[in-house]
CHARMM-style PDB file with segment names, atoms N, HN, CA, C and O in Angstrom:
ATOM      1  N   MET     1     103.234 132.122 110.737  1.00  0.00      PROA
ATOM      2  CA  MET     1     103.136 131.931 109.620  1.00  0.00      PROA
ATOM      3  C   MET     1     101.534 132.174 109.122  1.00  0.00      PROA
ATOM      4  O   MET     1     100.624 131.784 109.853  1.00  0.00      PROA
ATOM      5  N   SER     2     101.299 132.725 108.062  1.00  0.00      PROA
ATOM      6  HN  SER     2     102.038 133.042 107.468  1.00  0.00      PROA
ATOM      7  CA  SER     2      99.438 132.879 107.719  1.00  0.00      PROA
ATOM      8  C   SER     2      99.613 131.698 106.539  1.00  0.00      PROA
ATOM      9  O   SER     2     100.756 131.453 106.155  1.00  0.00      PROA
ATOM     10  N   THR     3      98.254 130.824 105.852  1.00  0.00      PROA
ATOM     11  HN  THR     3      97.325 131.024 106.164  1.00  0.00      PROA
ATOM     12  CA  THR     3      97.965 130.018 105.233  1.00  0.00      PROA
ATOM     13  C   THR     3      97.063 130.517 104.513  1.00  0.00      PROA
ATOM     14  O   THR     3      96.073 131.094 104.962  1.00  0.00      PROA
ATOM     15  N   PRO     4      97.331 130.335 103.252  1.00  0.00      PROA
ATOM     16  CA  PRO     4      96.542 130.913 101.911  1.00  0.00      PROA
ATOM     17  C   PRO     4      95.507 130.341 102.152  1.00  0.00      PROA
ATOM     18  O   PRO     4      95.676 129.221 102.633  1.00  0.00      PROA
ATOM     19  N   GLU     5      93.831 130.849 101.927  1.00  0.00      PROA
ATOM     20  HN  GLU     5      93.694 131.759 101.537  1.00  0.00      PROA
ATOM     21  CA  GLU     5      92.742 130.665 101.842  1.00  0.00      PROA
ATOM     22  C   GLU     5      92.793 129.424 100.465  1.00  0.00      PROA
ATOM     23  O   GLU     5      93.567 129.544  99.515  1.00  0.00      PROA
ATOM     24  N   LEU     6      91.807 128.268 100.619  1.00  0.00      PROA
ATOM     25  HN  LEU     6      91.178 128.170 101.391  1.00  0.00      PROA
ATOM     26  CA  LEU     6      92.084 127.234  99.371  1.00  0.00      PROA
ATOM     27  C   LEU     6      90.674 127.730  98.838  1.00  0.00      PROA
ATOM     28  O   LEU     6      89.811 128.235  99.556  1.00  0.00      PROA
ATOM     29  N   HSD     7      90.572 127.520  97.531  1.00  0.00      PROA
ATOM     30  HN  HSD     7      91.273 127.110  96.948  1.00  0.00      PROA
ATOM     31  CA  HSD     7      89.543 128.018  96.618  1.00  0.00      PROA
ATOM     32  C   HSD     7      89.351 126.439  96.159  1.00  0.00      PROA
ATOM     33  O   HSD     7      90.141 125.934  95.361  1.00  0.00      PROA
ATOM     34  N   TRP     8      88.286 125.726  96.699  1.00  0.00      PROA
ATOM     35  HN  TRP     8      87.644 126.137  97.347  1.00  0.00      PROA
ATOM     36  CA  TRP     8      87.333 124.933  96.026  1.00  0.00      PROA
ATOM     37  C   TRP     8      86.530 124.151  95.007  1.00  0.00      PROA
ATOM     38  O   TRP     8      85.306 124.113  95.136  1.00  0.00      PROA
ATOM     39  N   TYR     9      86.997 123.661  94.221  1.00  0.00      PROA
ATOM     40  HN  TYR     9      87.991 123.692  94.117  1.00  0.00      PROA
ATOM     41  CA  TYR     9      86.385 122.923  93.109  1.00  0.00      PROA
ATOM     42  C   TYR     9      85.673 121.732  92.748  1.00  0.00      PROA
ATOM     43  O   TYR     9      86.231 120.670  93.025  1.00  0.00      PROA
ATOM     44  N   LYS    10      84.231 121.682  92.024  1.00  0.00      PROA
ATOM     45  HN  LYS    10      83.778 122.545  91.799  1.00  0.00      PROA
ATOM     46  CA  LYS    10      83.829 120.850  92.030  1.00  0.00      PROA
ATOM     47  C   LYS    10      83.780 120.568  90.619  1.00  0.00      PROA
ATOM     48  O   LYS    10      83.751 121.274  89.611  1.00  0.00      PROA
ATOM     49  N   SER    11      83.779 119.067  90.890  1.00  0.00      PROA
ATOM     50  HN  SER    11      83.802 118.493  91.709  1.00  0.00      PROA
ATOM     51  CA  SER    11      83.646 118.380  89.132  1.00  0.00      PROA
ATOM     52  C   SER    11      82.347 118.897  88.407  1.00  0.00      PROA
ATOM     53  O   SER    11      81.221 118.987  88.897  1.00  0.00      PROA
ATOM     54  N   SER    12      82.853 119.296  86.813  1.00  0.00      PROA
ATOM     55  HN  SER    12      83.767 119.223  86.415  1.00  0.00      PROA
ATOM     56  CA  SER    12      81.443 119.657  86.322  1.00  0.00      PROA
ATOM     57  C   SER    12      80.964 118.167  85.714  1.00  0.00      PROA
ATOM     58  O   SER    12      80.350 118.039  84.655  1.00  0.00      PROA
ATOM     59  N   HSD    13      81.363 117.078  86.588  1.00  0.00      PROA
ATOM     60  HN  HSD    13      81.862 117.182  87.449  1.00  0.00      PROA
ATOM     61  CA  HSD    13      80.555 115.724  86.139  1.00  0.00      PROA
ATOM     62  C   HSD    13      79.628 115.506  87.272  1.00  0.00      PROA
ATOM     63  O   HSD    13      78.812 114.585  87.221  1.00  0.00      PROA
ATOM     64  N   SER    14      79.697 116.231  88.205  1.00  0.00      PROA
ATOM     65  HN  SER    14      80.360 116.979  88.246  1.00  0.00      PROA
ATOM     66  CA  SER    14      78.841 116.131  89.781  1.00  0.00      PROA
ATOM     67  C   SER    14      77.339 116.958  89.560  1.00  0.00      PROA
ATOM     68  O   SER    14      76.668 117.423  90.481  1.00  0.00      PROA
ATOM     69  N   GLY    15      76.968 117.018  88.000  1.00  0.00      PROA
ATOM     70  HN  GLY    15      77.512 116.640  87.251  1.00  0.00      PROA
ATOM     71  CA  GLY    15      75.367 117.638  87.801  1.00  0.00      PROA
ATOM     72  C   GLY    15      74.416 116.913  88.653  1.00  0.00      PROA
ATOM     73  O   GLY    15      73.624 117.530  89.365  1.00  0.00      PROA
ATOM     74  N   ASP    16      74.456 115.705  88.615  1.00  0.00      PROA
ATOM     75  HN  ASP    16      75.100 115.203  88.036  1.00  0.00      PROA
ATOM     76  CA  ASP    16      73.079 114.485  89.356  1.00  0.00      PROA
ATOM     77  C   ASP    16      73.087 115.185  90.447  1.00  0.00      PROA
ATOM     78  O   ASP    16      73.990 115.945  90.795  1.00  0.00      PROA
ATOM     79  N   ASP    17      71.796 114.893  91.192  1.00  0.00      PROA
ATOM     80  HN  ASP    17      71.062 114.276  90.909  1.00  0.00      PROA
ATOM     81  CA  ASP    17      71.665 115.031  92.720  1.00  0.00      PROA
ATOM     82  C   ASP    17      71.885 114.232  93.709  1.00  0.00      PROA
ATOM     83  O   ASP    17      71.440 114.281  94.856  1.00  0.00      PROA
ATOM     84  N   SER    18      72.817 113.255  93.067  1.00  0.00      PROA
ATOM     85  HN  SER    18      73.179 113.215  92.136  1.00  0.00      PROA
ATOM     86  CA  SER    18      73.569 112.412  94.457  1.00  0.00      PROA
ATOM     87  C   SER    18      73.728 112.471  95.209  1.00  0.00      PROA
ATOM     88  O   SER    18      73.347 111.849  96.201  1.00  0.00      PROA
ATOM     89  N   GLY    19      74.743 113.714  94.965  1.00  0.00      PROA
ATOM     90  HN  GLY    19      75.053 114.220  94.160  1.00  0.00      PROA
ATOM     91  CA  GLY    19      75.618 114.359  96.759  1.00  0.00      PROA
ATOM     92  C   GLY    19      76.803 113.596  96.460  1.00  0.00      PROA
ATOM     93  O   GLY    19      77.648 113.737  97.344  1.00  0.00      PROA
ATOM     94  N   ASP    20      77.203 112.738  95.401  1.00  0.00      PROA
ATOM     95  HN  ASP    20      76.517 112.624  94.683  1.00  0.00      PROA
ATOM     96  CA  ASP    20      78.482 111.620  95.616  1.00  0.00      PROA
ATOM     97  C   ASP    20      79.702 112.743  94.721  1.00  0.00      PROA
ATOM     98  O   ASP    20      79.744 113.017  93.522  1.00  0.00      PROA
ATOM     99  N   CYS    21      80.488 113.148  95.719  1.00  0.00      PROA
ATOM    100  HN  CYS    21      80.455 112.925  96.693  1.00  0.00      PROA
ATOM    101  CA  CYS    21      81.554 113.693  94.837  1.00  0.00      PROA
ATOM    102  C   CYS    21      82.339 114.468  95.816  1.00  0.00      PROA
ATOM    103  O   CYS    21      82.057 114.950  96.913  1.00  0.00      PROA
ATOM    104  N   ILE    22      83.573 114.442  94.984  1.00  0.00      PROA
ATOM    105  HN  ILE    22      83.802 114.050  94.093  1.00  0.00      PROA
ATOM    106  CA  ILE    22      84.505 115.587  95.757  1.00  0.00      PROA
ATOM    107  C   ILE    22      84.803 116.762  95.122  1.00  0.00      PROA
ATOM    108  O   ILE    22      84.529 117.107  93.973  1.00  0.00      PROA
ATOM    109  N   GLU    23      85.567 117.513  96.243  1.00  0.00      PROA
ATOM    110  HN  GLU    23      85.790 117.233  97.177  1.00  0.00      PROA
ATOM    111  CA  GLU    23      85.784 118.661  95.994  1.00  0.00      PROA
ATOM    112  C   GLU    23      87.621 118.783  95.683  1.00  0.00      PROA
ATOM    113  O   GLU    23      88.368 117.822  95.867  1.00  0.00      PROA
ATOM    114  N   ILE    24      87.989 119.825  95.308  1.00  0.00      PROA
ATOM    115  HN  ILE    24      87.382 120.606  95.158  1.00  0.00      PROA
ATOM    116  CA  ILE    24      89.700 119.947  94.953  1.00  0.00      PROA
ATOM    117  C   ILE    24      90.473 121.372  95.469  1.00  0.00      PROA
ATOM    118  O   ILE    24      89.871 122.331  94.984  1.00  0.00      PROA
ATOM    119  N   ALA    25      91.125 121.615  95.944  1.00  0.00      PROA
ATOM    120  HN  ALA    25      91.614 120.836  96.338  1.00  0.00      PROA
ATOM    121  CA  ALA    25      91.630 122.805  95.935  1.00  0.00      PROA
ATOM    122  C   ALA    25      93.093 122.216  95.554  1.00  0.00      PROA
ATOM    123  O   ALA    25      93.547 121.304  96.245  1.00  0.00      PROA
ATOM    124  N   PRO    26      94.072 122.895  94.107  1.00  0.00      PROA
ATOM    125  CA  PRO    26      94.933 122.802  94.076  1.00  0.00      PROA
ATOM    126  C   PRO    26      95.882 124.306  94.641  1.00  0.00      PROA
ATOM    127  O   PRO    26      95.450 125.437  94.863  1.00  0.00      PROA
ATOM    128  N   SER    27      97.248 123.783  94.744  1.00  0.00      PROA
ATOM    129  HN  SER    27      97.599 122.864  94.564  1.00  0.00      PROA
ATOM    130  CA  SER    27      98.121 124.932  95.265  1.00  0.00      PROA
ATOM    131  C   SER    27      98.886 123.758  94.298  1.00  0.00      PROA
ATOM    132  O   SER    27      98.654 122.650  93.815  1.00  0.00      PROA
ATOM    133  N   PRO    28     100.436 125.241  94.381  1.00  0.00      PROA
ATOM    134  CA  PRO    28     101.638 125.064  93.780  1.00  0.00      PROA
ATOM    135  C   PRO    28     101.447 123.366  93.879  1.00  0.00      PROA
ATOM    136  O   PRO    28     101.058 122.582  93.014  1.00  0.00      PROA
ATOM    137  N   SER    29     101.963 123.076  95.559  1.00  0.00      PROA
ATOM    138  HN  SER    29     102.279 123.714  96.262  1.00  0.00      PROA
ATOM    139  CA  SER    29     102.680 121.899  96.055  1.00  0.00      PROA
ATOM    140  C   SER    29     101.794 120.789  96.430  1.00  0.00      PROA
ATOM    141  O   SER    29     102.345 119.756  96.813  1.00  0.00      PROA
ATOM    142  N   THR    30     100.598 120.829  96.386  1.00  0.00      PROA
ATOM    143  HN  THR    30     100.151 121.668  96.075  1.00  0.00      PROA
ATOM    144  CA  THR    30      99.672 120.077  97.409  1.00  0.00      PROA
ATOM    145  C   THR    30      98.272 120.385  96.221  1.00  0.00      PROA
ATOM    146  O   THR    30      98.009 121.498  95.767  1.00  0.00      PROA
ATOM    147  N   VAL    31      97.404 118.913  95.847  1.00  0.00      PROA
ATOM    148  HN  VAL    31      97.618 118.008  96.216  1.00  0.00      PROA
ATOM    149  CA  VAL    31      95.870 119.060  95.803  1.00  0.00      PROA
ATOM    150  C   VAL    31      95.451 118.560  96.930  1.00  0.00      PROA
ATOM    151  O   VAL    31      95.654 117.375  97.196  1.00  0.00      PROA
ATOM    152  N   HSD    32      94.866 119.309  97.682  1.00  0.00      PROA
ATOM    153  HN  HSD    32      94.701 120.271  97.465  1.00  0.00      PROA
ATOM    154  CA  HSD    32      93.601 118.477  98.625  1.00  0.00      PROA
ATOM    155  C   HSD    32      92.506 118.429  98.177  1.00  0.00      PROA
ATOM    156  O   HSD    32      92.062 119.152  97.284  1.00  0.00      PROA
ATOM    157  N   VAL    33      91.812 117.361  98.887  1.00  0.00      PROA
ATOM    158  HN  VAL    33      92.173 116.774  99.612  1.00  0.00      PROA
ATOM    159  CA  VAL    33      90.800 117.007  98.509  1.00  0.00      PROA
ATOM    160  C   VAL    33      89.720 116.635  99.458  1.00  0.00      PROA
ATOM    161  O   VAL    33      90.066 116.278 100.584  1.00  0.00      PROA
ATOM    162  N   ARG    34      88.284 116.675  99.115  1.00  0.00      PROA
ATOM    163  HN  ARG    34      88.003 116.965  98.200  1.00  0.00      PROA
ATOM    164  CA  ARG    34      87.434 116.714 100.302  1.00  0.00      PROA
ATOM    165  C   ARG    34      85.937 116.420  99.600  1.00  0.00      PROA
ATOM    166  O   ARG    34      85.600 116.798  98.478  1.00  0.00      PROA
ATOM    167  N   ASP    35      84.928 115.462 100.778  1.00  0.00      PROA
ATOM    168  HN  ASP    35      85.201 115.155 101.690  1.00  0.00      PROA
ATOM    169  CA  ASP    35      83.877 115.027 100.562  1.00  0.00      PROA
ATOM    170  C   ASP    35      82.848 116.281  99.998  1.00  0.00      PROA
ATOM    171  O   ASP    35      82.856 117.181 100.838  1.00  0.00      PROA
ATOM    172  N   SER    36      82.329 116.478  99.313  1.00  0.00      PROA
ATOM    173  HN  SER    36      82.323 115.748  98.630  1.00  0.00      PROA
ATOM    174  CA  SER    36      81.364 118.015  99.155  1.00  0.00      PROA
ATOM    175  C   SER    36      80.296 117.852  99.896  1.00  0.00      PROA
ATOM    176  O   SER    36      79.385 118.676  99.813  1.00  0.00      PROA
ATOM    177  N   LYS    37      80.204 116.718 100.791  1.00  0.00      PROA
ATOM    178  HN  LYS    37      80.944 116.049 100.859  1.00  0.00      PROA
ATOM    179  CA  LYS    37      78.794 116.711 101.720  1.00  0.00      PROA
ATOM    180  C   LYS    37      79.337 116.893 102.971  1.00  0.00      PROA
ATOM    181  O   LYS    37      78.793 117.296 103.999  1.00  0.00      PROA
ATOM    182  N   ASN    38      80.499 116.543 102.763  1.00  0.00      PROA
ATOM    183  HN  ASN    38      80.942 116.215 101.928  1.00  0.00      PROA
ATOM    184  CA  ASN    38      80.918 117.128 104.391  1.00  0.00      PROA
ATOM    185  C   ASN    38      82.509 118.336 104.346  1.00  0.00      PROA
ATOM    186  O   ASN    38      83.613 117.794 104.399  1.00  0.00      PROA
ATOM    187  N   PRO    39      82.454 119.389 104.281  1.00  0.00      PROA
ATOM    188  CA  PRO    39      83.429 120.219 103.983  1.00  0.00      PROA
ATOM    189  C   PRO    39      84.377 120.653 104.937  1.00  0.00      PROA
ATOM    190  O   PRO    39      85.483 121.140 104.706  1.00  0.00      PROA
ATOM    191  N   THR    40      83.652 120.351 106.427  1.00  0.00      PROA
ATOM    192  HN  THR    40      82.753 119.955 106.615  1.00  0.00      PROA
ATOM    193  CA  THR    40      84.464 120.444 107.108  1.00  0.00      PROA
ATOM    194  C   THR    40      85.061 119.334 108.360  1.00  0.00      PROA
ATOM    195  O   THR    40      85.513 119.385 109.503  1.00  0.00      PROA
ATOM    196  N   GLY    41      84.705 118.267 107.238  1.00  0.00      PROA
ATOM    197  HN  GLY    41      84.338 118.225 106.309  1.00  0.00      PROA
ATOM    198  CA  GLY    41      85.591 116.638 107.117  1.00  0.00      PROA
ATOM    199  C   GLY    41      86.791 116.448 106.972  1.00  0.00      PROA
ATOM    200  O   GLY    41      87.464 117.383 106.538  1.00  0.00      PROA
ATOM    201  N   PRO    42      87.308 115.419 107.232  1.00  0.00      PROA
ATOM    202  CA  PRO    42      88.744 115.092 106.947  1.00  0.00      PROA
ATOM    203  C   PRO    42      88.917 115.818 105.226  1.00  0.00      PROA
ATOM    204  O   PRO    42      88.029 116.143 104.437  1.00  0.00      PROA
ATOM    205  N   ARG    43      90.069 115.870 105.121  1.00  0.00      PROA
ATOM    206  HN  ARG    43      90.790 115.606 105.762  1.00  0.00      PROA
ATOM    207  CA  ARG    43      90.913 116.115 103.553  1.00  0.00      PROA
ATOM    208  C   ARG    43      92.118 114.997 103.514  1.00  0.00      PROA
ATOM    209  O   ARG    43      92.623 114.300 104.394  1.00  0.00      PROA
ATOM    210  N   LEU    44      92.305 115.108 102.387  1.00  0.00      PROA
ATOM    211  HN  LEU    44      91.894 115.673 101.672  1.00  0.00      PROA
ATOM    212  CA  LEU    44      93.398 114.379 101.594  1.00  0.00      PROA
ATOM    213  C   LEU    44      94.441 115.615 101.175  1.00  0.00      PROA
ATOM    214  O   LEU    44      93.816 116.573 100.719  1.00  0.00      PROA
ATOM    215  N   ALA    45      96.053 115.839 101.229  1.00  0.00      PROA
ATOM    216  HN  ALA    45      96.561 115.061 101.599  1.00  0.00      PROA
ATOM    217  CA  ALA    45      96.575 116.406 100.394  1.00  0.00      PROA
ATOM    218  C   ALA    45      97.349 115.725  99.942  1.00  0.00      PROA
ATOM    219  O   ALA    45      98.076 115.069 100.688  1.00  0.00      PROA
ATOM    220  N   LEU    46      97.491 115.623  98.258  1.00  0.00      PROA
ATOM    221  HN  LEU    46      96.901 116.156  97.651  1.00  0.00      PROA
ATOM    222  CA  LEU    46      98.475 114.682  97.826  1.00  0.00      PROA
ATOM    223  C   LEU    46      99.288 115.705  96.919  1.00  0.00      PROA
ATOM    224  O   LEU    46      98.943 116.830  96.557  1.00  0.00      PROA
ATOM    225  N   SER    47     100.610 114.919  96.616  1.00  0.00      PROA
ATOM    226  HN  SER    47     100.890 114.005  96.910  1.00  0.00      PROA
ATOM    227  CA  SER    47     101.353 115.482  95.927  1.00  0.00      PROA
ATOM    228  C   SER    47     100.692 115.907  94.322  1.00  0.00      PROA
ATOM    229  O   SER    47      99.726 115.172  94.119  1.00  0.00      PROA
ATOM    230  N   PRO    48     100.870 116.636  93.422  1.00  0.00      PROA
ATOM    231  CA  PRO    48     100.562 116.569  92.252  1.00  0.00      PROA
ATOM    232  C   PRO    48     100.816 115.394  91.405  1.00  0.00      PROA
ATOM    233  O   PRO    48     100.056 115.097  90.484  1.00  0.00      PROA
ATOM    234  N   ALA    49     101.973 114.655  91.728  1.00  0.00      PROA
ATOM    235  HN  ALA    49     102.591 114.896  92.476  1.00  0.00      PROA
ATOM    236  CA  ALA    49     102.227 113.430  91.000  1.00  0.00      PROA
ATOM    237  C   ALA    49     101.443 112.599  91.363  1.00  0.00      PROA
ATOM    238  O   ALA    49     100.924 111.837  90.546  1.00  0.00      PROA
ATOM    239  N   ALA    50     101.135 112.538  92.845  1.00  0.00      PROA
ATOM    240  HN  ALA    50     101.556 113.157  93.509  1.00  0.00      PROA
ATOM    241  CA  ALA    50      99.932 111.640  93.094  1.00  0.00      PROA
ATOM    242  C   ALA    50      98.576 111.622  92.785  1.00  0.00      PROA
ATOM    243  O   ALA    50      97.889 110.606  92.682  1.00  0.00      PROA
ATOM    244  N   TRP    51      98.202 112.790  92.637  1.00  0.00      PROA
ATOM    245  HN  TRP    51      98.760 113.616  92.720  1.00  0.00      PROA
ATOM    246  CA  TRP    51      96.603 113.433  91.845  1.00  0.00      PROA
ATOM    247  C   TRP    51      96.685 113.180  90.758  1.00  0.00      PROA
ATOM    248  O   TRP    51      95.691 112.792  90.144  1.00  0.00      PROA
ATOM    249  N   ALA    52      97.838 113.310  90.189  1.00  0.00      PROA
ATOM    250  HN  ALA    52      98.645 113.625  90.687  1.00  0.00      PROA
ATOM    251  CA  ALA    52      97.525 112.971  88.402  1.00  0.00      PROA
ATOM    252  C   ALA    52      97.701 111.295  88.301  1.00  0.00      PROA
ATOM    253  O   ALA    52      97.231 110.602  87.399  1.00  0.00      PROA
ATOM    254  N   ASP    53      98.264 110.952  89.118  1.00  0.00      PROA
ATOM    255  HN  ASP    53      98.646 111.515  89.851  1.00  0.00      PROA
ATOM    256  CA  ASP    53      98.454 108.949  89.253  1.00  0.00      PROA
ATOM    257  C   ASP    53      96.671 108.504  89.255  1.00  0.00      PROA
ATOM    258  O   ASP    53      95.936 107.954  88.435  1.00  0.00      PROA
ATOM    259  N   PHE    54      96.540 108.903  90.222  1.00  0.00      PROA
ATOM    260  HN  PHE    54      97.137 109.350  90.888  1.00  0.00      PROA
ATOM    261  CA  PHE    54      94.784 108.713  90.736  1.00  0.00      PROA
ATOM    262  C   PHE    54      93.866 109.217  89.444  1.00  0.00      PROA
ATOM    263  O   PHE    54      93.020 108.419  89.041  1.00  0.00      PROA
ATOM    264  N   CYS    55      93.966 110.268  88.894  1.00  0.00      PROA
ATOM    265  HN  CYS    55      94.653 110.917  89.222  1.00  0.00      PROA
ATOM    266  CA  CYS    55      93.025 110.850  87.921  1.00  0.00      PROA
ATOM    267  C   CYS    55      93.141 109.366  86.576  1.00  0.00      PROA
ATOM    268  O   CYS    55      92.193 108.737  86.106  1.00  0.00      PROA
ATOM    269  N   ARG    56      94.882 109.164  86.219  1.00  0.00      PROA
ATOM    270  HN  ARG    56      95.652 109.675  86.601  1.00  0.00      PROA
ATOM    271  CA  ARG    56      94.756 108.154  85.271  1.00  0.00      PROA
ATOM    272  C   ARG    56      94.003 107.044  85.543  1.00  0.00      PROA
ATOM    273  O   ARG    56      93.390 106.276  84.802  1.00  0.00      PROA
ATOM    274  N   HSD    57      94.155 107.087  86.766  1.00  0.00      PROA
ATOM    275  HN  HSD    57      94.653 107.711  87.368  1.00  0.00      PROA
ATOM    276  CA  HSD    57      93.913 105.736  87.166  1.00  0.00      PROA
ATOM    277  C   HSD    57      92.506 104.937  87.256  1.00  0.00      PROA
ATOM    278  O   HSD    57      92.278 103.757  86.987  1.00  0.00      PROA
ATOM    279  N   VAL    58      91.292 106.351  87.900  1.00  0.00      PROA
ATOM    280  HN  VAL    58      91.477 107.309  88.118  1.00  0.00      PROA
ATOM    281  CA  VAL    58      90.063 106.233  87.513  1.00  0.00      PROA
ATOM    282  C   VAL    58      89.443 106.650  86.214  1.00  0.00      PROA
ATOM    283  O   VAL    58      88.220 106.645  86.071  1.00  0.00      PROA
ATOM    284  N   GLY    59      90.353 107.046  85.174  1.00  0.00      PROA
ATOM    285  HN  GLY    59      91.346 107.050  85.291  1.00  0.00      PROA
ATOM    286  CA  GLY    59      89.763 107.140  84.071  1.00  0.00      PROA
ATOM    287  C   GLY    59      89.976 106.345  82.929  1.00  0.00      PROA
ATOM    288  O   GLY    59      89.729 106.750  81.793  1.00  0.00      PROA
ATOM    289  N   ARG    60      90.330 105.465  83.133  1.00  0.00      PROA
ATOM    290  HN  ARG    60      90.530 105.136  84.056  1.00  0.00      PROA
ATOM    291  CA  ARG    60      90.215 103.961  82.539  1.00  0.00      PROA
ATOM    292  C   ARG    60      88.985 103.366  82.035  1.00  0.00      PROA
ATOM    293  OT1 ARG    60      88.989 102.214  81.601  1.00  0.00      PROA
TER     294      ARG     60
END
């Protein structure tokens, strides 16, 4: 079975030079999350509902 290539997006709020940012690659059933400074490192795989809960929490 072939896995489709993920398309990673960095936050538009990451314009500074600190390098502290995450990237996400959404798919229909999973939101993949990685550290933009270490793209080959560990990744998280969250359900869309869990990602939405996370975004609501950090947006406060």
